[in-house]
N, C-alpha and C positions, 0 to 999 in steps of 0.2 A: 907368689900366688896363693900361698897357704891361707892367708887371711881372707881371700875371696872365697875359697872353698869352704872354710869354716863358717863364714857368714851365710853362704848358700845353704849349708847343712842345717844351721840353726833356724833360718827363715822357713825352710821347707818343713821342719819339725813343728814350728809354731803354726804354720798353715794347716797341717794335718790335725793339730790338736784343737783348732778353733771349733767350738761346739755349736756356734750359731753365726749368723751373718754379722752381728755387732762385733763379736770377737774377731772375726775375719777382717772386718774393716779396720780394727785397731792394728792388726798385723800389717795391713797394707800401708796405713799411714806411717807406721814405725819403720817401714822398709823403703817405700817409694814417695813419701811426703817430702815437703821442702826441707825438712830437717831429718829425714829418714836416713837409715844406715847406708842404703845404696846411693841415695842422693849425695851424701857427704863424700862417698868415694869418688863420685863423678866430679866434685869440686876440686879434688886434688890433681886432676889431669893438667890444669893450666900451669902448674909449677914444674912439670916434668919436661925432660928433653923430648925432642920429636920421636926418637926411637922408642923410649919408654912409654910415651903417650900412645903410640900406635899399638904396642903390645898390650899394655895394661888397659887401655880404653876398650879394646875388643873384648877383654875378659869381663870388664865391669858391665858393658852393654849386654853381653851374653847372660850375666847374672840378672840384670834388670829384666830382660825378656823372659828368662826362665821363671823368675819369681812372679811376673805378670801372668804367665800361662798357668802356673800352679794356683794362683789366687782365683783365676777365672774358673778353672776346673772344680776347685773346692766350693766356689760360690754356687755352681750348678747343683752339686750334691746337697748342699745345705738348703737351697731353695726347694728341692724336691722333698726333702725330709720335713721341712716346715709345712709344706702344702699337705703332705700325707697326715701329719699330726693335726692340722687344722680341720681337714675333712673328717677325721675320726671323731673329733670333738663336736663339730658343728653339723654332722650329718642328721638330716631329718627324714624319717620314713613317711613318705606321702602315700603309700599304698594302703588299701583297706585290708583289714584282717580277713582271713578265709572264713567263709561260713562253715559252721560245723556240719559234718557229713550226716545226711539223713539216717545212714546206717548206725551212727553212734548216738544220735539225739532222739530219733523217732522211736516209738514203741507200738507194738501190736496189742490191740485190745484183748483182754482175756477171753472174750466170747469168740473172737476170730481164732485165737490160739487153740482153744478147746475144740472148736469145729474142725480145725486142721488135724488135731490129735485123733478125734473120732474117725475122720476120713481115712487117716493112715492105718488105724487099727482094722476097720471094717474092709478097707481095700485089700488088706493082707488076707482076709477071709473070703475074698471074691465078691464083695458087694460093690455095686455101682452107685453113683450119686444121682438122685432124681430131684427135680425142682418143679414147683408149680406156682400159680399166682397167689398173691395175698388176698385179693378180692375174689370170693367164691360165690357160687350159687348154692341154694339150699340143697339141691340134689347131691352135689359132691361133698358138702360138709356134713350133711345129716342123712338124707334119705338113702343114698347108696350104701351108707355105713350102718344100716339097720336101725335108724332112728325114725320110727313112724311119726306121722303128723300127730301132735298132741302128746307124744311120749314124754313122761316126766324127766327122762334123762337129758332132754334138750335144755331143761332149766338148770342143769348142772354147769352149763358152759358160760352163762352170763354174756350172751353174744352181742356184739356191736352190729346192729342191722342198719342198712341204708333205707331211704324212703322207698315205699312200694312203687313199682312201675304201673303202667296203665292196665296191664293184665293182672295186677295184684301180686306178681312175683317180687321178691325182695332179695337183693344181694347182701352180702355180709363180709366182714373181715373174718378170715378163717380162724376157728378156735383151736385148731390143731393142724398138724401137717398130714393127717390121714387122707385128706382129699388127693394128695399126690399119689398115695397108694391106689386109689380108685382110678385116677387118670392113667397110671402105669398099667394096671390090669386091663383097662379098656383099649390101650394102644399096643400092648405087647403080648405075645403068647408065652406061656410058661415054657421052661423054667424062668422064674423071676427072682432076683436077689438084689434088693436095693436098700439104701438108706435115704431118708428125706429130711435134711436139716433145713431150718428156716424160721422166720418170724411168725408168731401167732399172737392172737389178741383176745383178751377177755376183760370184762368190767370188774377189775379187782386191783387193789393197791394197798400194800402194807410192807412190813419189813422183809417179807419173803415172797411177795407177789407184786407184779407190776402190770399195767394194762397191756403193754407190749412186751413179750418175752420170746425166748427161743426154745424150740424143741427139735429133737431128732427122733425120727421113727424108722423102724426097720421092717421090711416085708420079705418073706420067702414064700414062694408058691411053686410047688412041684408035685410029684406023685408019691414021694416017700418021706417027706419031713414029718417029724414027730415032736412031742414035748421034750423027749430026750435030746434031740438036735437043738431045740430052743435053749434048753438049760446049758448045753455045752457052749453055744455061741455067747450067751450072757456071762458065763463064768470066765471064758477066755477074754472077753472084752474087759471085764472088771479087773482081772489080773494085769492086763496090759495098761489100762488107763490109770489105775491107781499105783502102778509100778510096784506090785508086791508079788512074791513068789506063789502065794496061795490065798484063796478066799473061800469063805463058807457062806453060802446063800440059803435063804429060806423063802419058799414059794407058798404064799397064802391065797386061798380062794377069794375071788373078788367078782366084780361085775363090770363089764364093758359091753355095750350093745353090739360091737363089731367083732368080738371074739367069744368063743365058747369051746372049752372052759377058759375062764379069765383068771389071772393071778396078779397079785402084788408081790414084788420081790424086795426082800430085806437082805442086807449084807452085815455080817458080824464085824463089829468095830469096837474101839475103845474111845469113849467120850469123857474120860475122867480128867483130862487136862484141857489146855486151851485149844488144842487141835484134835481133829478126829483122825484116829489111826485105824486103817483098814488091815484086815488079815490077822487081827489079834483082839483080845479083850472079851468082855461078856455082854456088850450092848448090841442092839440091832437097830439099823437105820434103813428106812424105806428109800429106794432110789429109782424104781421104775415100775411100770405096769406092762403086762404082756398076756399072750394067750394064743390059742389056735384060731385062725381066721374063721369067722362064722359062715356057715353054708349060705345064708341069705346074702352076705356080701359077695360071695363068689357068684351067685346067681345074678345079682344086680350088675355084675361086671361081665356077664356072658360066659362064665366058666362053669363047667359041670362039677358040682361038689362030690359026685360019686367017683370022679376020676382024679380031681385035683384037691390038694389040701396044702396047708402051710401055716405059718405063724407070723405074728406081728408083735412089735414091742415099741415102747416110746418112753422118753425121759426128757427132763428139762435141762438144756445145755447150761443155762444160768445156774441152776441148782447144783449140778455136779461140779461146775467150775468153783462155786463157793466151797463145796466140800473138799475139793482137792487142794485148793490154794489158800484156804483159811480166811475167806471173806465173810463177814457177818451181816451185811446189809445189801440186799439185792438192788435197792434204789441207787446206790453209788455207781452201779454199772452204767447208768444213763445220765449222770450229772455232768459229764464232760469236764471233770476236774483234772487238769493236767497233773497236779501233784499226785492224785490217786493213780493215774495212768502211769506216771513215772515209777511208782512203787510196785504196782501189780502187773504192769505191762511187760511185754517180752521183746527182746531184740529182733529186728526184722529178719536178719539172716540166720537166726537159730531155728531152722525149720524142724518140726517134730518128725522123727523117724523111729521105727521100732528098733533098728539096730544101733542107732546113736543115742537113744533115750528121748522120750516124748518131751520132757521138760528140762533137758540138759542145758 
């Protein structure tokens, strides 16, 4: 029986070594085909004695069955391997790619970012945010702010007027956010501490002016505020906004109908390079106007100027955004150029905070 055992061993080794179904088929034909090794053994049974045929026939048939089972088991393994290989090669991804997340692709406009920065700074100093309509009456935009009829200061604003109504009154697009201050004083009792960011409109257009632009104004009304308080607020704001440890400011006399005394504010800077650097250098740059609220404005809003006093200030949001982030043309703010916004915009989730950094 050693020849049968040796044949079985060699056939099983050949079955295990078959790398694919073609090689396995060759092993099957060589073992179980008409002229295969197992078939040749079966042909020898006819010449044997009945006793030998009975014993050896059982062993050969067991070999035949064992080889058949081994071939079937190996064929299953090879079929699964072939299918896996085919799937790996022929796989087609029919799913759509994921859309980029708005948090990664979108950008916050510099105007919105700077407005959030302003709000964070002044909120830390106890200022609330007040808003008002873009379309105003002459009373809120001029008269209540100490602009008498025919006053030459009205010509400074290049106002967009609407057509007159039947009674001759004309509405207008507000030329500053100061009407919000008037509305606040008429609706609230002191103490008042607000900022009023928003859109404003004037007939002007060049590299540093646009017909629609953005301002933020601040107002404080109480019984104790002074110019010293005003100077401290503006110095703290400039240090926080421009993110410098110290600033030097210069207050120059000026004229605004709604404040008395009125001042223009310059900040020391270095303009020798391509960027404006604050807190150093020997240059001066005007950034805002301010002053103590005029008694006539307090009276127009129903407040007693002998009891209440306060200060107001205003600056262009677009202008300080240009100064801080190195933009040289105001008109690009309104061109809706995605390339510009990709470059100068801010990631949506990078919210400005005083402890984390306004422009971090």
